[in-house]
A tleap script that builds the chain and sets N, CA, C and O, in Angstrom:
source leaprc.protein.ff14SB
mol = sequence {
  NMET ARG VAL ALA GLU PRO ARG PRO GLN GLU
  ALA VAL ALA VAL LEU LEU GLY LEU ASP GLY
  ARG MET ALA SER ASP THR GLY ARG ASN HIE
  GLU ARG GLU LEU TYR ALA ASN TYR PHE GLN
  ILE GLY TYR ASN ALA VAL GLU PHE LEU LEU
  ASP PHE GLY ARG GLN PHE GLU ASP THR GLU
  GLN LYS LEU TYR GLN ARG ILE ILE MET ASN
  PRO VAL HIE ALA ARG ILE LEU LEU ARG LEU
  LEU GLU GLU SER ILE ARG GLN TYR GLU ALA
  LYS TYR GLY PRO ILE PRO GLU ASP GLN ASP
  CLEU
}
set mol.1.N position { 151.824 23.961 155.776 }
set mol.1.CA position { 151.200 25.043 156.481 }
set mol.1.C position { 149.990 25.517 155.682 }
set mol.1.O position { 150.078 25.741 154.474 }
set mol.2.N position { 148.891 25.660 156.352 }
set mol.2.CA position { 147.653 26.076 155.692 }
set mol.2.C position { 147.479 27.582 155.843 }
set mol.2.O position { 147.571 28.127 156.942 }
set mol.3.N position { 147.227 28.240 154.718 }
set mol.3.CA position { 147.020 29.684 154.726 }
set mol.3.C position { 145.521 29.954 154.626 }
set mol.3.O position { 144.831 29.397 153.773 }
set mol.4.N position { 145.040 30.804 155.500 }
set mol.4.CA position { 143.609 31.130 155.502 }
set mol.4.C position { 143.253 31.928 154.258 }
set mol.4.O position { 144.000 32.809 153.834 }
set mol.5.N position { 142.121 31.613 153.691 }
set mol.5.CA position { 141.617 32.349 152.529 }
set mol.5.C position { 141.189 33.742 152.987 }
set mol.5.O position { 140.621 33.883 154.070 }
set mol.6.N position { 141.450 34.770 152.184 }
set mol.6.CA position { 140.972 36.097 152.565 }
set mol.6.C position { 139.457 36.133 152.552 }
set mol.6.O position { 138.816 35.526 151.694 }
set mol.7.N position { 138.900 36.838 153.497 }
set mol.7.CA position { 137.445 36.944 153.594 }
set mol.7.C position { 136.986 38.141 152.787 }
set mol.7.O position { 137.507 39.241 152.967 }
set mol.8.N position { 136.021 37.947 151.901 }
set mol.8.CA position { 135.513 39.094 151.141 }
set mol.8.C position { 134.784 40.055 152.062 }
set mol.8.O position { 134.197 39.653 153.066 }
set mol.9.N position { 134.830 41.336 151.704 }
set mol.9.CA position { 134.103 42.319 152.493 }
set mol.9.C position { 132.616 42.086 152.308 }
set mol.9.O position { 132.156 41.733 151.222 }
set mol.10.N position { 131.883 42.285 153.371 }
set mol.10.CA position { 130.438 42.094 153.301 }
set mol.10.C position { 129.819 43.240 152.518 }
set mol.10.O position { 130.061 44.411 152.812 }
set mol.11.N position { 129.035 42.899 151.539 }
set mol.11.CA position { 128.372 43.912 150.726 }
set mol.11.C position { 127.181 44.480 151.475 }
set mol.11.O position { 126.501 43.765 152.212 }
set mol.12.N position { 126.938 45.730 151.291 }
set mol.12.CA position { 125.785 46.381 151.892 }
set mol.12.C position { 124.904 46.881 150.758 }
set mol.12.O position { 125.353 47.649 149.907 }
set mol.13.N position { 123.674 46.454 150.746 }
set mol.13.CA position { 122.726 46.912 149.737 }
set mol.13.C position { 121.904 48.041 150.333 }
set mol.13.O position { 121.410 47.932 151.455 }
set mol.14.N position { 121.760 49.107 149.592 }
set mol.14.CA position { 120.927 50.221 150.027 }
set mol.14.C position { 119.643 50.149 149.227 }
set mol.14.O position { 119.665 50.177 147.996 }
set mol.15.N position { 118.531 50.057 149.926 }
set mol.15.CA position { 117.244 49.899 149.274 }
set mol.15.C position { 116.478 51.209 149.318 }
set mol.15.O position { 116.492 51.913 150.328 }
set mol.16.N position { 115.817 51.530 148.228 }
set mol.16.CA position { 114.987 52.720 148.164 }
set mol.16.C position { 113.616 52.306 147.680 }
set mol.16.O position { 113.474 51.756 146.588 }
set mol.17.N position { 112.618 52.566 148.483 }
set mol.17.CA position { 111.253 52.218 148.106 }
set mol.17.C position { 110.602 53.325 147.302 }
set mol.17.O position { 111.166 54.408 147.140 }
set mol.18.N position { 109.431 53.050 146.810 }
set mol.18.CA position { 108.702 54.051 146.039 }
set mol.18.C position { 108.391 55.290 146.861 }
set mol.18.O position { 108.191 56.371 146.308 }
set mol.19.N position { 108.350 55.136 148.195 }
set mol.19.CA position { 108.072 56.285 149.056 }
set mol.19.C position { 109.313 57.128 149.307 }
set mol.19.O position { 109.240 58.152 149.986 }
set mol.20.N position { 110.468 56.700 148.758 }
set mol.20.CA position { 111.690 57.469 148.910 }
set mol.20.C position { 112.479 57.157 150.158 }
set mol.20.O position { 113.566 57.703 150.350 }
set mol.21.N position { 111.963 56.292 151.013 }
set mol.21.CA position { 112.687 55.927 152.226 }
set mol.21.C position { 113.819 54.960 151.885 }
set mol.21.O position { 113.680 54.092 151.022 }
set mol.22.N position { 114.935 55.132 152.580 }
set mol.22.CA position { 116.085 54.268 152.337 }
set mol.22.C position { 116.296 53.369 153.550 }
set mol.22.O position { 116.049 53.769 154.688 }
set mol.23.N position { 116.755 52.156 153.288 }
set mol.23.CA position { 117.085 51.214 154.356 }
set mol.23.C position { 118.267 50.381 153.897 }
set mol.23.O position { 118.360 50.031 152.721 }
set mol.24.N position { 119.171 50.059 154.810 }
set mol.24.CA position { 120.306 49.216 154.471 }
set mol.24.C position { 119.963 47.766 154.755 }
set mol.24.O position { 119.203 47.458 155.674 }
set mol.25.N position { 120.532 46.887 153.957 }
set mol.25.CA position { 120.288 45.461 154.111 }
set mol.25.C position { 121.596 44.735 153.841 }
set mol.25.O position { 122.281 45.040 152.865 }
set mol.26.N position { 121.950 43.781 154.688 }
set mol.26.CA position { 123.156 42.988 154.462 }
set mol.26.C position { 122.790 41.518 154.443 }
set mol.26.O position { 121.770 41.107 154.996 }
set mol.27.N position { 123.627 40.744 153.806 }
set mol.27.CA position { 123.453 39.310 153.825 }
set mol.27.C position { 122.267 38.794 153.044 }
set mol.27.O position { 121.791 37.694 153.323 }
set mol.28.N position { 121.777 39.532 152.091 }
set mol.28.CA position { 120.646 39.077 151.297 }
set mol.28.C position { 121.089 37.971 150.357 }
set mol.28.O position { 122.247 37.924 149.941 }
set mol.29.N position { 120.181 37.100 150.030 }
set mol.29.CA position { 120.461 36.094 149.013 }
set mol.29.C position { 120.221 36.722 147.657 }
set mol.29.O position { 119.100 37.120 147.341 }
set mol.30.N position { 121.260 36.812 146.860 }
set mol.30.CA position { 121.145 37.403 145.537 }
set mol.30.C position { 121.040 36.292 144.515 }
set mol.30.O position { 121.792 35.319 144.554 }
set mol.31.N position { 120.116 36.446 143.618 }
set mol.31.CA position { 119.908 35.449 142.580 }
set mol.31.C position { 121.169 35.254 141.758 }
set mol.31.O position { 121.565 34.124 141.469 }
set mol.32.N position { 121.805 36.373 141.379 }
set mol.32.CA position { 122.993 36.296 140.543 }
set mol.32.C position { 123.778 37.583 140.725 }
set mol.32.O position { 123.229 38.674 140.570 }
set mol.33.N position { 125.038 37.467 141.046 }
set mol.33.CA position { 125.883 38.638 141.204 }
set mol.33.C position { 126.930 38.639 140.098 }
set mol.33.O position { 127.546 37.612 139.815 }
set mol.34.N position { 127.126 39.795 139.478 }
set mol.34.CA position { 128.093 39.951 138.403 }
set mol.34.C position { 128.900 41.209 138.641 }
set mol.34.O position { 128.390 42.196 139.172 }
set mol.35.N position { 130.160 41.171 138.248 }
set mol.35.CA position { 130.992 42.372 138.245 }
set mol.35.C position { 130.794 43.054 136.905 }
set mol.35.O position { 130.846 42.396 135.866 }
set mol.36.N position { 130.571 44.350 136.908 }
set mol.36.CA position { 130.379 45.094 135.663 }
set mol.36.C position { 131.248 46.342 135.671 }
set mol.36.O position { 131.298 47.071 136.662 }
set mol.37.N position { 131.928 46.580 134.564 }
set mol.37.CA position { 132.681 47.820 134.385 }
set mol.37.C position { 132.427 48.408 132.995 }
set mol.37.O position { 133.127 49.319 132.553 }
set mol.38.N position { 131.426 47.877 132.328 }
set mol.38.CA position { 131.037 48.358 130.999 }
set mol.38.C position { 129.516 48.462 130.980 }
set mol.38.O position { 128.820 47.522 131.362 }
set mol.39.N position { 129.002 49.608 130.533 }
set mol.39.CA position { 127.571 49.859 130.600 }
set mol.39.C position { 127.081 50.492 129.313 }
set mol.39.O position { 127.794 51.267 128.675 }
set mol.40.N position { 125.871 50.158 128.943 }
set mol.40.CA position { 125.179 50.819 127.848 }
set mol.40.C position { 123.761 51.101 128.320 }
set mol.40.O position { 123.155 50.292 129.023 }
set mol.41.N position { 123.243 52.252 127.929 }
set mol.41.CA position { 121.878 52.605 128.300 }
set mol.41.C position { 121.127 53.036 127.048 }
set mol.41.O position { 121.621 53.834 126.253 }
set mol.42.N position { 119.941 52.501 126.890 }
set mol.42.CA position { 119.071 52.891 125.791 }
set mol.42.C position { 117.687 53.173 126.337 }
set mol.42.O position { 117.380 52.826 127.478 }
set mol.43.N position { 116.861 53.791 125.537 }
set mol.43.CA position { 115.499 54.083 125.980 }
set mol.43.C position { 114.599 54.268 124.772 }
set mol.43.O position { 115.051 54.526 123.657 }
set mol.44.N position { 113.316 54.129 125.036 }
set mol.44.CA position { 112.286 54.464 124.067 }
set mol.44.C position { 111.182 55.177 124.838 }
set mol.44.O position { 111.399 55.596 125.975 }
set mol.45.N position { 110.032 55.319 124.256 }
set mol.45.CA position { 108.966 56.090 124.897 }
set mol.45.C position { 108.455 55.462 126.192 }
set mol.45.O position { 107.908 56.176 127.032 }
set mol.46.N position { 108.613 54.158 126.383 }
set mol.46.CA position { 107.997 53.501 127.537 }
set mol.46.C position { 108.974 52.777 128.464 }
set mol.46.O position { 108.565 52.292 129.518 }
set mol.47.N position { 110.257 52.691 128.097 }
set mol.47.CA position { 111.174 51.943 128.961 }
set mol.47.C position { 112.621 52.373 128.776 }
set mol.47.O position { 113.000 52.936 127.749 }
set mol.48.N position { 113.416 52.089 129.805 }
set mol.48.CA position { 114.863 52.251 129.757 }
set mol.48.C position { 115.477 50.859 129.729 }
set mol.48.O position { 114.982 49.942 130.384 }
set mol.49.N position { 116.554 50.706 128.973 }
set mol.49.CA position { 117.274 49.434 128.876 }
set mol.49.C position { 118.689 49.662 129.397 }
set mol.49.O position { 119.437 50.463 128.836 }
set mol.50.N position { 119.053 48.970 130.454 }
set mol.50.CA position { 120.380 49.100 131.048 }
set mol.50.C position { 121.126 47.801 130.814 }
set mol.50.O position { 120.710 46.743 131.286 }
set mol.51.N position { 122.231 47.882 130.083 }
set mol.51.CA position { 123.062 46.717 129.796 }
set mol.51.C position { 124.321 46.784 130.650 }
set mol.51.O position { 124.952 47.835 130.759 }
set mol.52.N position { 124.679 45.657 131.253 }
set mol.52.CA position { 125.845 45.558 132.111 }
set mol.52.C position { 126.783 44.506 131.548 }
set mol.52.O position { 126.345 43.436 131.126 }
set mol.53.N position { 128.064 44.808 131.542 }
set mol.53.CA position { 129.028 43.854 131.017 }
set mol.53.C position { 130.412 44.109 131.577 }
set mol.53.O position { 130.590 44.844 132.547 }
set mol.54.N position { 131.389 43.479 130.937 }
set mol.54.CA position { 132.785 43.599 131.361 }
set mol.54.C position { 133.665 43.872 130.160 }
set mol.54.O position { 133.411 43.402 129.051 }
set mol.55.N position { 134.715 44.650 130.416 }
set mol.55.CA position { 135.743 44.870 129.423 }
set mol.55.C position { 137.051 45.035 130.158 }
set mol.55.O position { 137.149 45.837 131.087 }
set mol.56.N position { 138.052 44.288 129.751 }
set mol.56.CA position { 139.378 44.389 130.326 }
set mol.56.C position { 140.352 44.754 129.216 }
set mol.56.O position { 140.012 44.688 128.035 }
set mol.57.N position { 141.563 45.139 129.599 }
set mol.57.CA position { 142.558 45.504 128.595 }
set mol.57.C position { 142.673 44.420 127.542 }
set mol.57.O position { 142.660 43.228 127.847 }
set mol.58.N position { 142.783 44.852 126.312 }
set mol.58.CA position { 142.992 43.952 125.175 }
set mol.58.C position { 141.869 42.943 124.977 }
set mol.58.O position { 142.078 41.908 124.345 }
set mol.59.N position { 140.683 43.225 125.507 }
set mol.59.CA position { 139.549 42.328 125.269 }
set mol.59.C position { 138.372 43.146 124.777 }
set mol.59.O position { 138.258 44.337 125.066 }
set mol.60.N position { 137.517 42.502 124.046 }
set mol.60.CA position { 136.303 43.146 123.576 }
set mol.60.C position { 135.275 43.132 124.703 }
set mol.60.O position { 135.228 42.192 125.497 }
set mol.61.N position { 134.459 44.172 124.771 }
set mol.61.CA position { 133.440 44.202 125.808 }
set mol.61.C position { 132.431 43.080 125.583 }
set mol.61.O position { 132.110 42.716 124.452 }
set mol.62.N position { 131.946 42.550 126.697 }
set mol.62.CA position { 130.968 41.470 126.636 }
set mol.62.C position { 129.817 41.830 127.566 }
set mol.62.O position { 130.021 42.070 128.756 }
set mol.63.N position { 128.608 41.865 127.017 }
set mol.63.CA position { 127.433 42.180 127.821 }
set mol.63.C position { 126.892 40.911 128.463 }
set mol.63.O position { 126.800 39.865 127.820 }
set mol.64.N position { 126.536 41.017 129.737 }
set mol.64.CA position { 126.071 39.858 130.493 }
set mol.64.C position { 124.618 39.949 130.935 }
set mol.64.O position { 123.939 38.931 131.072 }
set mol.65.N position { 124.145 41.169 131.157 }
set mol.65.CA position { 122.811 41.291 131.735 }
set mol.65.C position { 122.129 42.543 131.209 }
set mol.65.O position { 122.759 43.594 131.094 }
set mol.66.N position { 120.848 42.438 130.891 }
set mol.66.CA position { 120.035 43.590 130.506 }
set mol.66.C position { 118.905 43.718 131.522 }
set mol.66.O position { 118.219 42.747 131.844 }
set mol.67.N position { 118.732 44.935 132.014 }
set mol.67.CA position { 117.642 45.253 132.920 }
set mol.67.C position { 116.738 46.240 132.192 }
set mol.67.O position { 117.207 47.251 131.669 }
set mol.68.N position { 115.446 45.946 132.160 }
set mol.68.CA position { 114.476 46.808 131.499 }
set mol.68.C position { 113.541 47.347 132.567 }
set mol.68.O position { 113.020 46.593 133.390 }
set mol.69.N position { 113.331 48.662 132.549 }
set mol.69.CA position { 112.448 49.276 133.543 }
set mol.69.C position { 111.708 50.449 132.923 }
set mol.69.O position { 112.123 51.000 131.904 }
set mol.70.N position { 110.601 50.821 133.559 }
set mol.70.CA position { 109.850 51.970 133.071 }
set mol.70.C position { 110.527 53.259 133.536 }
set mol.70.O position { 111.367 53.213 134.435 }
set mol.71.N position { 110.186 54.399 132.950 }
set mol.71.CA position { 110.849 55.658 133.303 }
set mol.71.C position { 110.730 56.036 134.783 }
set mol.71.O position { 111.658 56.625 135.338 }
set mol.72.N position { 109.622 55.714 135.424 }
set mol.72.CA position { 109.470 56.025 136.852 }
set mol.72.C position { 110.529 55.276 137.666 }
set mol.72.O position { 111.170 55.865 138.536 }
set mol.73.N position { 110.712 54.006 137.393 }
set mol.73.CA position { 111.704 53.226 138.126 }
set mol.73.C position { 113.122 53.626 137.750 }
set mol.73.O position { 114.027 53.509 138.577 }
set mol.74.N position { 113.341 54.092 136.533 }
set mol.74.CA position { 114.657 54.610 136.151 }
set mol.74.C position { 114.992 55.847 136.984 }
set mol.74.O position { 116.132 56.013 137.417 }
set mol.75.N position { 114.017 56.702 137.206 }
set mol.75.CA position { 114.232 57.889 138.040 }
set mol.75.C position { 114.522 57.480 139.485 }
set mol.75.O position { 115.377 58.085 140.131 }
set mol.76.N position { 113.832 56.473 139.997 }
set mol.76.CA position { 114.099 55.972 141.354 }
set mol.76.C position { 115.522 55.430 141.436 }
set mol.76.O position { 116.222 55.685 142.416 }
set mol.77.N position { 115.956 54.691 140.427 }
set mol.77.CA position { 117.330 54.185 140.395 }
set mol.77.C position { 118.326 55.328 140.381 }
set mol.77.O position { 119.337 55.268 141.081 }
set mol.78.N position { 118.069 56.362 139.608 }
set mol.78.CA position { 118.941 57.537 139.582 }
set mol.78.C position { 119.058 58.156 140.970 }
set mol.78.O position { 120.162 58.469 141.415 }
set mol.79.N position { 117.933 58.337 141.658 }
set mol.79.CA position { 117.972 58.895 143.021 }
set mol.79.C position { 118.759 58.005 143.960 }
set mol.79.O position { 119.526 58.500 144.786 }
set mol.80.N position { 118.582 56.701 143.844 }
set mol.80.CA position { 119.300 55.756 144.687 }
set mol.80.C position { 120.805 55.845 144.451 }
set mol.80.O position { 121.583 55.858 145.405 }
set mol.81.N position { 121.217 55.906 143.192 }
set mol.81.CA position { 122.648 56.032 142.880 }
set mol.81.C position { 123.214 57.348 143.392 }
set mol.81.O position { 124.305 57.376 143.962 }
set mol.82.N position { 122.477 58.441 143.193 }
set mol.82.CA position { 122.949 59.743 143.684 }
set mol.82.C position { 123.119 59.735 145.204 }
set mol.82.O position { 124.132 60.212 145.715 }
set mol.83.N position { 122.149 59.203 145.919 }
set mol.83.CA position { 122.220 59.158 147.383 }
set mol.83.C position { 123.334 58.219 147.850 }
set mol.83.O position { 124.042 58.531 148.807 }
set mol.84.N position { 123.493 57.094 147.196 }
set mol.84.CA position { 124.544 56.147 147.573 }
set mol.84.C position { 125.925 56.746 147.352 }
set mol.84.O position { 126.819 56.562 148.178 }
set mol.85.N position { 126.109 57.465 146.242 }
set mol.85.CA position { 127.397 58.117 145.975 }
set mol.85.C position { 127.659 59.215 147.004 }
set mol.85.O position { 128.785 59.368 147.476 }
set mol.86.N position { 126.629 59.974 147.351 }
set mol.86.CA position { 126.781 61.011 148.373 }
set mol.86.C position { 127.239 60.403 149.698 }
set mol.86.O position { 128.150 60.928 150.338 }
set mol.87.N position { 126.615 59.303 150.111 }
set mol.87.CA position { 126.988 58.642 151.360 }
set mol.87.C position { 128.393 58.048 151.267 }
set mol.87.O position { 129.169 58.142 152.218 }
set mol.88.N position { 128.720 57.446 150.141 }
set mol.88.CA position { 130.056 56.863 149.940 }
set mol.88.C position { 131.130 57.947 150.068 }
set mol.88.O position { 132.124 57.767 150.771 }
set mol.89.N position { 130.918 59.077 149.378 }
set mol.89.CA position { 131.918 60.148 149.409 }
set mol.89.C position { 132.027 60.787 150.788 }
set mol.89.O position { 133.108 61.235 151.170 }
set mol.90.N position { 130.935 60.839 151.539 }
set mol.90.CA position { 130.994 61.358 152.900 }
set mol.90.C position { 131.843 60.451 153.786 }
set mol.90.O position { 132.508 60.920 154.709 }
set mol.91.N position { 131.816 59.170 153.505 }
set mol.91.CA position { 132.562 58.208 154.320 }
set mol.91.C position { 133.997 58.008 153.839 }
set mol.91.O position { 134.918 57.936 154.653 }
set mol.92.N position { 134.196 57.918 152.504 }
set mol.92.CA position { 135.502 57.545 151.954 }
set mol.92.C position { 136.210 58.650 151.186 }
set mol.92.O position { 137.367 58.476 150.803 }
set mol.93.N position { 135.566 59.762 150.951 }
set mol.93.CA position { 136.165 60.846 150.183 }
set mol.93.C position { 135.654 60.842 148.747 }
set mol.93.O position { 134.975 59.910 148.316 }
set mol.94.N position { 135.994 61.901 148.017 }
set mol.94.CA position { 135.481 62.066 146.662 }
set mol.94.C position { 135.923 60.938 145.719 }
set mol.94.O position { 137.033 60.415 145.819 }
set mol.95.N position { 135.033 60.593 144.822 }
set mol.95.CA position { 135.346 59.638 143.758 }
set mol.95.C position { 135.891 60.458 142.596 }
set mol.95.O position { 135.236 61.407 142.166 }
set mol.96.N position { 137.074 60.120 142.073 }
set mol.96.CA position { 137.620 60.867 140.937 }
set mol.96.C position { 136.683 60.787 139.733 }
set mol.96.O position { 136.042 59.763 139.495 }
set mol.97.N position { 136.617 61.880 138.984 }
set mol.97.CA position { 135.788 61.910 137.778 }
set mol.97.C position { 136.288 60.919 136.738 }
set mol.97.O position { 135.505 60.167 136.158 }
set mol.98.N position { 137.593 60.923 136.506 }
set mol.98.CA position { 138.201 60.010 135.538 }
set mol.98.C position { 139.198 59.153 136.284 }
set mol.98.O position { 140.128 59.653 136.918 }
set mol.99.N position { 138.987 57.851 136.197 }
set mol.99.CA position { 139.874 56.950 136.924 }
set mol.99.C position { 140.298 55.819 136.010 }
set mol.99.O position { 139.467 55.122 135.428 }
set mol.100.N position { 141.612 55.648 135.891 }
set mol.100.CA position { 142.121 54.504 135.125 }
set mol.100.C position { 142.140 53.294 136.035 }
set mol.100.O position { 142.867 53.263 137.027 }
set mol.101.N position { 141.346 52.310 135.698 }
set mol.101.CA position { 141.277 51.095 136.526 }
set mol.101.C position { 142.140 50.024 135.952 }
set mol.101.O position { 142.215 48.927 136.506 }
savepdb mol mol.pdb
quit
């Protein structure tokens, strides 16, 4: 008997342009997708450095990707995250402040 593979949920990307307008996009071709649950952020006078990685129980954290952006784009990313969280919580309810995963 053949069991059907579970279908992953379709991801929805929320895009925010420099003009502040938001648009949803699905089915985009992504160069590389990674799961991240470990983050580090650094900055200097001209850029922000966002490191993404993974850490699981009994394992050391491992960084996989660094994104470097100027402060203007860091602020745009902050607005995008704030708006996305607001929309998520309106649809699914509040996200707990502290969550053991």
